[in-house]
C-alpha positions as CSV (number, residue, x, y, z in Angstrom):
1,X,266.7,207.1,163.1
2,X,265.2,210.6,163.4
3,X,267.4,213.6,163.3
4,X,266.2,216.4,165.6
5,X,267.2,220.0,165.0
6,X,269.1,220.5,168.3
7,X,269.4,224.4,168.1
8,X,265.6,224.8,168.2
9,X,264.9,222.4,171.0
10,X,265.7,222.4,174.7
11,X,268.2,219.8,176.1
12,X,265.5,217.3,177.0
13,X,264.5,217.0,173.3
14,X,267.9,216.1,172.0
15,X,267.8,212.8,170.2
16,X,269.9,210.9,172.8
17,X,267.5,212.0,175.6
18,X,264.3,211.6,173.6
19,X,265.1,208.0,172.7
20,X,266.4,207.3,176.2
21,X,264.4,209.4,178.7
22,X,266.0,207.6,181.6
23,X,269.1,209.6,180.8
24,X,267.5,213.0,181.3
25,X,268.8,215.0,184.2
26,X,266.3,216.7,186.5
27,X,266.7,219.2,189.3
28,X,266.0,218.2,192.9
29,X,262.3,218.0,193.9
30,X,261.3,221.4,195.4
31,X,257.9,221.6,197.1
32,X,257.9,225.4,197.1
33,X,258.8,225.6,193.4
34,X,256.2,223.0,192.5
35,X,253.3,224.5,194.5
36,X,254.3,228.1,193.8
37,X,254.4,227.4,190.0
38,X,251.2,225.3,189.8
39,X,249.0,227.4,192.1
40,X,250.2,231.0,191.7
41,X,249.1,232.9,193.6
42,X,249.4,231.1,196.9
43,X,249.5,234.0,199.3
44,X,246.8,233.7,201.9
45,X,245.6,230.3,200.7
46,X,244.6,227.6,203.2
47,X,245.9,224.2,202.0
48,X,245.3,220.7,203.1
49,X,246.3,217.1,202.1
50,X,244.0,214.2,201.6
51,X,245.2,210.6,201.7
52,X,243.2,207.4,201.6
53,X,243.0,204.1,203.6
54,X,240.6,201.1,203.8
55,X,240.4,201.9,207.5
56,X,241.1,205.7,207.7
57,X,239.7,206.2,211.2
58,X,242.4,204.0,212.7
59,X,245.3,204.7,210.5
60,X,245.2,208.5,210.4
61,X,244.9,209.0,214.1
62,X,248.3,210.2,215.5
63,X,249.7,209.2,212.1
64,X,249.5,205.5,213.0
65,X,250.1,204.5,209.4
66,X,253.7,205.7,209.7
67,X,254.4,202.7,212.0
68,X,252.5,200.2,209.9
69,X,253.7,198.1,207.1
70,X,252.8,199.2,203.6
71,X,251.1,202.5,202.5
72,X,254.0,203.8,200.4
73,X,252.0,206.5,198.7
74,X,250.6,207.8,202.0
75,X,254.1,207.8,203.6
76,X,255.5,209.7,200.7
77,X,252.7,212.3,201.1
78,X,253.6,212.7,204.7
79,X,257.3,213.0,204.2
80,X,257.4,215.2,201.1
81,X,254.2,217.2,201.4
82,X,253.0,217.3,205.0
83,X,256.4,217.7,206.6
84,X,257.5,219.9,203.7
85,X,254.6,222.3,204.3
86,X,255.1,222.3,208.1
87,X,258.9,222.8,207.9
88,X,259.0,226.0,205.9
89,X,257.0,225.7,202.7
90,X,253.9,227.2,204.2
91,X,255.8,230.3,205.3
92,X,257.7,230.5,202.0
93,X,254.5,230.4,200.0
94,X,252.6,232.6,202.5
95,X,250.0,229.9,202.9
96,X,248.2,228.6,206.1
97,X,247.0,225.2,207.3
98,X,248.8,222.2,205.9
99,X,246.6,219.7,207.8
100,X,246.3,216.1,206.7
101,X,243.1,214.2,206.5
102,X,242.1,210.7,205.4
103,X,239.1,209.3,203.6
104,X,238.0,205.8,202.8
105,X,239.7,204.3,199.8
106,X,237.3,204.1,196.8
107,X,238.8,200.9,195.4
108,X,238.4,202.2,191.9
109,X,239.7,205.0,189.6
110,X,237.7,208.2,189.8
111,X,234.8,206.8,191.8
112,X,233.0,209.4,193.9
113,X,234.4,209.9,197.4
114,X,232.2,209.2,200.5
115,X,231.7,212.3,202.6
116,X,233.3,210.9,205.7
117,X,236.8,212.1,206.4
118,X,239.0,211.9,209.6
119,X,241.7,214.2,211.0
120,X,244.9,213.2,212.7
121,X,243.2,213.4,216.1
122,X,240.7,210.7,215.0
123,X,237.7,213.1,214.7
124,X,235.1,212.3,212.1
125,X,234.5,215.2,209.7
126,X,232.7,215.9,206.5
127,X,234.5,216.5,203.2
128,X,231.7,218.9,202.0
129,X,231.4,220.8,205.3
130,X,234.9,220.8,206.7
131,X,237.2,220.4,203.7
132,X,235.8,221.6,200.4
133,X,234.1,224.6,201.8
134,X,237.0,225.6,204.1
135,X,240.2,225.1,202.1
136,X,241.5,227.0,199.0
137,X,243.9,224.3,197.9
138,X,243.3,220.6,198.3
139,X,246.2,218.1,197.5
140,X,244.9,214.6,197.1
141,X,247.7,212.1,197.3
142,X,245.9,208.7,197.1
143,X,245.9,205.1,196.0
144,X,243.3,205.7,193.2
145,X,242.7,208.7,191.1
146,X,240.2,211.2,192.4
147,X,240.4,213.7,189.6
148,X,236.8,213.3,188.4
149,X,235.1,213.7,191.7
150,X,237.3,216.5,192.9
151,X,236.7,218.3,189.6
152,X,233.0,218.2,190.2
153,X,233.4,219.3,193.9
154,X,235.8,222.2,193.1
155,X,233.2,223.7,190.8
156,X,230.6,223.4,193.5
157,X,232.7,224.8,196.4
158,X,235.2,227.0,194.6
159,X,238.6,225.5,195.6
160,X,241.6,224.6,193.5
161,X,243.7,221.5,193.9
162,X,245.7,218.6,192.5
163,X,245.5,214.9,192.3
164,X,248.8,212.9,192.7
165,X,247.7,209.3,193.0
166,X,250.4,206.6,192.9
167,X,253.1,209.0,194.1
168,X,256.6,207.3,194.3
169,X,260.3,208.2,194.3
170,X,260.7,208.2,190.6
171,X,257.8,210.6,190.1
172,X,259.2,212.9,192.9
173,X,262.6,213.0,191.2
174,X,261.3,213.5,187.6
175,X,257.7,214.3,186.8
176,X,257.3,216.6,189.9
177,X,260.7,218.2,189.6
178,X,260.2,219.7,186.1
179,X,259.4,223.3,185.3
180,X,255.7,223.4,184.8
181,X,255.9,226.5,182.7
182,X,257.8,224.5,180.2
183,X,255.4,221.6,180.5
184,X,252.6,224.0,179.8
185,X,254.3,225.4,176.7
186,X,255.0,222.0,175.3
187,X,251.5,220.7,175.9
188,X,250.0,223.7,174.2
189,X,252.3,223.2,171.1
190,X,251.1,219.7,170.8
191,X,247.5,220.6,171.5
192,X,247.6,223.1,168.6
193,X,249.2,220.4,166.4
194,X,246.3,218.0,167.1
195,X,243.3,220.2,167.7
196,X,240.3,219.9,165.4
197,X,241.3,216.5,164.2
198,X,238.6,214.6,162.4
199,X,239.8,211.2,163.4
200,X,242.7,209.2,164.7
201,X,243.8,205.7,163.6
202,X,246.0,203.4,165.7
203,X,247.7,200.3,164.3
204,X,248.7,197.6,166.9
205,X,251.0,194.8,165.9
206,X,250.7,191.6,167.9
207,X,253.5,189.0,168.5
208,X,252.0,186.7,165.9
209,X,252.2,189.4,163.3
210,X,248.5,190.4,163.2
211,X,247.7,194.1,162.8
212,X,244.7,195.5,164.7
213,X,243.4,198.9,163.8
214,X,241.2,201.2,166.0
215,X,239.5,204.2,164.6
216,X,238.4,207.1,166.8
217,X,236.1,209.8,165.4
218,X,236.7,213.2,166.9
219,X,234.4,215.4,164.8
220,X,236.9,218.3,164.6
221,X,236.7,219.1,168.3
222,X,239.1,221.3,170.1
223,X,241.9,219.3,171.7
224,X,242.3,219.7,175.5
225,X,245.4,219.6,177.6
226,X,246.6,218.6,181.0
227,X,249.5,221.0,181.6
228,X,249.8,221.2,185.4
229,X,249.1,224.9,185.9
230,X,246.2,225.8,188.1
231,X,246.9,229.5,188.5
232,X,244.6,232.4,189.3
233,X,241.5,231.9,191.4
234,X,239.3,229.9,189.1
235,X,238.3,226.5,190.6
236,X,240.2,223.7,188.9
237,X,242.0,220.4,189.6
238,X,245.5,219.7,188.2
239,X,246.6,216.1,187.5
240,X,250.2,215.8,188.5
241,X,252.5,214.9,186.9
242,X,250.9,216.6,183.9
243,X,251.7,216.7,180.2
244,X,249.0,215.4,178.0
245,X,246.7,216.3,175.1
246,X,243.4,214.5,175.0
247,X,240.0,214.2,173.3
248,X,236.6,212.8,174.2
249,X,235.9,210.5,171.3
250,X,232.6,211.1,169.5
251,X,232.7,207.6,167.9
252,X,235.0,204.6,167.7
253,X,235.2,201.3,166.0
254,X,237.7,198.5,165.2
255,X,240.0,196.4,167.3
256,X,242.6,197.0,169.9
257,X,244.6,194.7,172.3
258,X,244.2,194.7,176.1
259,X,246.6,193.4,178.7
260,X,244.7,192.6,181.9
261,X,246.1,192.9,185.4
262,X,246.8,189.2,185.7
263,X,248.8,189.3,182.4
264,X,246.0,187.8,180.2
265,X,246.0,189.3,176.7
266,X,242.8,189.9,174.8
267,X,241.4,191.6,171.7
268,X,238.7,194.1,172.3
269,X,236.1,194.8,169.6
270,X,234.7,198.3,169.5
271,X,231.5,199.5,167.8
272,X,229.7,202.8,168.2
273,X,232.3,204.0,170.7
274,X,231.7,201.0,173.0
275,X,233.7,197.8,173.7
276,X,231.4,195.0,172.6
277,X,233.4,191.9,173.5
278,X,236.8,190.6,174.4
279,X,238.4,187.5,172.9
280,X,241.4,185.6,174.3
281,X,244.9,185.9,172.8
282,X,246.7,184.1,175.6
283,X,246.3,183.7,179.4
284,X,243.2,183.0,181.5
285,X,239.9,182.5,179.7
286,X,238.1,183.2,183.0
287,X,239.5,186.8,182.9
288,X,238.1,187.3,179.5
289,X,234.7,185.8,180.5
290,X,234.6,188.1,183.6
291,X,235.1,191.2,181.4
292,X,232.5,190.1,178.9
293,X,230.0,189.4,181.7
294,X,230.7,193.0,183.1
295,X,230.2,194.5,179.6
296,X,226.9,192.6,179.2
297,X,225.6,193.5,182.7
298,X,226.6,197.2,182.5
299,X,227.4,198.2,178.9
300,X,228.4,201.7,180.0
301,X,231.6,200.2,181.4
302,X,232.8,199.7,177.9
303,X,232.3,203.2,176.6
304,X,235.4,204.9,175.4
305,X,235.6,208.2,177.2
306,X,239.1,209.5,176.4
307,X,242.0,209.4,173.9
308,X,245.2,210.8,175.3
309,X,248.7,211.5,174.1
310,X,251.8,212.1,176.3
311,X,253.8,215.3,175.8
312,X,256.7,215.0,178.2
313,X,260.2,213.4,178.1
314,X,260.1,211.4,181.4
315,X,261.4,208.1,182.6
316,X,259.1,205.1,183.3
317,X,257.8,205.3,186.9
318,X,255.6,202.2,186.8
319,X,252.7,204.4,187.8
320,X,250.2,205.4,185.1
321,X,249.8,208.9,186.3
322,X,253.3,209.7,185.0
323,X,253.7,207.0,182.4
324,X,250.7,208.1,180.4
325,X,252.4,211.6,180.1
326,X,255.4,210.2,178.3
327,X,255.9,211.5,174.7
328,X,255.4,208.6,172.3
329,X,252.7,206.9,174.3
330,X,249.0,207.1,174.0
331,X,246.1,205.8,176.1
332,X,242.4,205.2,175.9
333,X,240.1,205.3,178.8
334,X,236.7,203.7,179.5
335,X,233.9,204.9,181.7
336,X,232.9,208.3,183.0
337,X,234.3,211.4,181.2
338,X,232.3,214.2,182.7
339,X,235.5,215.7,184.2
340,X,236.8,216.0,180.7
341,X,233.8,217.7,179.3
342,X,232.2,214.5,178.1
343,X,228.7,213.1,178.4
344,X,229.2,209.9,180.4
345,X,228.0,210.6,184.0
346,X,228.2,208.4,187.1
347,X,224.4,208.2,187.2
348,X,224.4,206.4,183.8
349,X,226.0,203.2,185.2
350,X,224.0,200.3,186.7
351,X,226.2,200.1,189.8
352,X,228.1,202.9,191.6
353,X,231.3,200.8,191.7
354,X,231.2,200.6,187.8
355,X,231.3,204.3,187.3
356,X,235.1,204.5,187.1
357,X,237.3,206.2,184.6
358,X,240.0,203.6,183.7
359,X,243.0,204.4,181.6
360,X,244.4,201.8,179.2
361,X,248.0,202.8,178.6
362,X,250.0,201.6,175.6
363,X,253.7,201.9,176.4
364,X,256.6,199.5,175.9
365,X,257.0,198.7,179.5
366,X,253.3,198.3,180.1
367,X,252.3,196.4,176.9
368,X,255.5,194.6,175.7
369,X,253.4,191.9,174.0
370,X,252.3,194.3,171.3
371,X,253.6,197.4,169.5
372,X,252.0,200.6,168.3
373,X,253.4,200.6,164.8
374,X,251.7,203.9,163.8
375,X,249.2,206.5,164.9
376,X,247.8,208.7,162.2
377,X,245.7,211.8,162.4
378,X,243.3,213.0,159.7
379,X,242.3,216.7,159.7
380,X,240.6,217.9,156.6
381,X,242.5,216.8,153.5
382,X,245.7,216.2,155.5
383,X,247.0,213.0,157.1
384,X,249.8,213.2,159.6
385,X,251.7,210.4,161.3
386,X,252.0,211.1,165.0
387,X,253.7,208.1,166.5
388,X,255.7,205.2,165.1
389,X,256.9,202.3,167.3
390,X,256.3,204.3,170.5
391,X,258.4,207.2,169.3
392,X,257.1,210.6,168.3
393,X,257.1,211.1,164.5
394,X,258.5,214.1,162.7
395,X,255.2,216.0,162.8
396,X,255.2,216.1,166.6
397,X,258.9,216.9,166.9
398,X,258.4,219.8,164.5
399,X,255.4,221.0,166.5
400,X,257.5,221.0,169.7
401,X,260.3,222.9,168.0
402,X,258.1,225.6,166.5
403,X,258.6,229.1,167.8
404,X,261.5,228.3,170.2
């Protein structure tokens, strides 16, 4: 078991917390602290909240969704963000507005949003004309991630914002209750530890003992970070909870396992940065066949657009937006990566509904059927072990401790 030098690390990096993040103590969620930290300065900013429904025109009018069954994310958005703003946070932050709007659910991660949006009086409006061009801060609390489309729109219209898809109670009590100045410091320390890597290798161990290895070529690129701070006036979109270091792969090859939504397990073969085919480990062959048919019909859907590493000590929330930020996990993503500075654009897909950015998270609770035995980084003549058995290795721990 690792021995962590306690004097040089904050409390949440003590060994007993690092190995059992569910035992970390968090302060109470504070909307003013969160928004004031993430978006400093807030004075004079006009803010709004976006939520999504399959039938937004009916459910947003007079907040009808509050009296309907379901819609847990949207109800949390109303309770903790809309009411929070109206009941004092606007004044405390010296902001104005706080209105809530609803758009039609995209049914896919990071798909472009239709322009139609409705206000709480049931009026049909335009995202471009009435939201993006009129508000300084846009908080998107939705079913599916909208980080990619909002990143493109913020550059066009000049607003800042945050995406908080999948919001739930665990996230409110942990990933959104932390000090984002500390999150930013930790993310930067790990970014510096990984930046300009030449390649990453990941070893996956299946239940039958087989070891699959995926290699990702990074060409010495600068690592990027999601650290939660969207300060100043430069247009930008924060992904909250934050805490991630990521790359856009230049190349990839090898094998890695995949757990599908129905529980089916497959092995994905990668060549030239693209998933070529899936083969069944166990479960439903029809699920594998459907994936292979999609890859054949629109090969861009199999392009690897991201490699990410979590940087925070957080409990499992059962929502990927937080769980991919947990230290010791890593994730790959397929599809568009233009919001990450990559070259895969929505226009390159055969069908609009295929132009998603879909994360594949490797974490004990998400993929219990296989283990990440080791993640290695090659940079120049050096090779460093980053992760072993879903735990950060000494190299990452030392990087976090440095300079404290």
